[in-house]
N, C-alpha and C positions, 0 to 999 in steps of 0.2 A: 504493499499500499504506499509506503514511503517513497519508493521509486516512482510510482505513478503520480503522486503529488508533486514530486520534483519535476517529472516530465511535464506535467500540466503547467507549473509555474514557469518552466523554461519555454514552453510553447507560447505562453502569454508574453514573456519578455522578448522573445524573437519577433512576435507579431508587433509589439510596441516599437521595437527598433526599426522594423521594416516600415511601419506607418510614419515614423519620425523622418526617416531618410526619404521616403516617397514624397512627403510634404516639401522637403528641401528641393528635391528634383522637380516637383511641379512648379515651383517658383522660378526655376531657371529658364532663361529664354532659349537655350539650345543645349545640345549634349555636352559640348566642351565646358560650358558654365556649370552644368549639372555635376560633372565629374569633379570639378574644382570645389563646388559647394559641398558635396558629400564628404570629400576628404577634409575640407575645412571644418565641417561639423564634427567629424570623428576626432580631428586634432583638438578642437575646442573641448570636447568631452574628456579627452585624456588630460589636458592641462588642468581643467576644472577639478578633476579628481586626483591630481598629483600622480598621474600615470597609473592609477590602480584599476580604473574601470575601462572597459572597451566593449567589444562585441560580447553579449552575454552567452553566445553559443560556443565560441571558440574554446574557451577554457574547459567547458564541460565536454565538448567533443573530444578534446585531447585526453581528459582524465577519466571520464565515466562512460563514454559511448561503448567502449569495449566490455564493460561489465554489466550493463543494463540494456536489454533490448528496448524497453520503453523509452529510455533516454536517447538511445541511438536513433530510434524511429522519429522521435520528436525533433531532434537536431536535423535529421535528414529531411523531414517535411518542411522545416523552417528554411533550410538552405535551398530546397527545391522551389519554394515560393519566391525566394529572392532571385534565383536563377531564371525563373519564368518571367519575372518582372523586368529584369535586366535584358533578357533576350527579346522581349516584346518591344522595348524601347529601341534596341539596336535594329531590329527588323523593321521598325517604323521608318528608319532612315533609308530603306530600300535594300538592306542587306538580306541575302538569302537566309532562310530560317536555319539551315544546318550551320552556316557560318555564324549566325547570330547566337546560336546555342554555345558554340565553342568560345566566342568572344565573351559571353556571359560567364562561363566557367573560368576563363582566364581573369576576367575582371574581379570576380568574387575572390578567387584564390590570391590575386595580387593585393587586394585591399586587406583581406584577412592577414596575410603575411606581413604587410606593412604595419598593421596594428600591433602585431606581436613584436616586430622589430622596434617600433616606436616605444612600446612599454619597456622593453629591455634596455634600450638606449636612452630612455627618458628624453626623447626628442621627437618632434613632429616631422622631422626631415624625411623619414621613409614614406610618409603619406604624401608629402609634396612631390617626392620623386616619382611615386607610383602614379599620381595624378598627371604629371607631365607626360609620362610614357603612355598612359591610357588615352590622353587627348591626342597624341600622335598616332596611336593605333586606330582610333576612331576616324581621324582625319584621313588616314590611308584607305580605310575600307569604305567610308561613306562620303568622303569629299566635302564639298561646300555645305551639304545638308547638316553636317555636324556642328557647324558654327565655329570651326577652328580657323 
């Protein structure tokens, strides 16, 4: 029962983070601005919490997903929802769905990795670096539609 409660809380936390970041994305005029805004939002959260907080899923994914099927499934469902959202935004730029899916995976993996590095380095520089590379990637695959 405890693992199921933990999975439920984790699912709510993942959904809250997704809603928060989707609101940031919705305010951005183009994809390049959205990438910058998301990485800036994540960096601000790290600074505000003295680099203690970040993605609520990453730590649990690394520590508990291998020991609890309920937790693993919850983390997977949250990540899948994020991937679907990212892929839809990339596909809206005219990118083929298969490529949009791969770009979504790369984007999520890069941002999650940047969050981990930022926490360890106590620096927001990894997020800024990832944002710059992602803007370049999107510009390459989507051209002027990306706003880069």
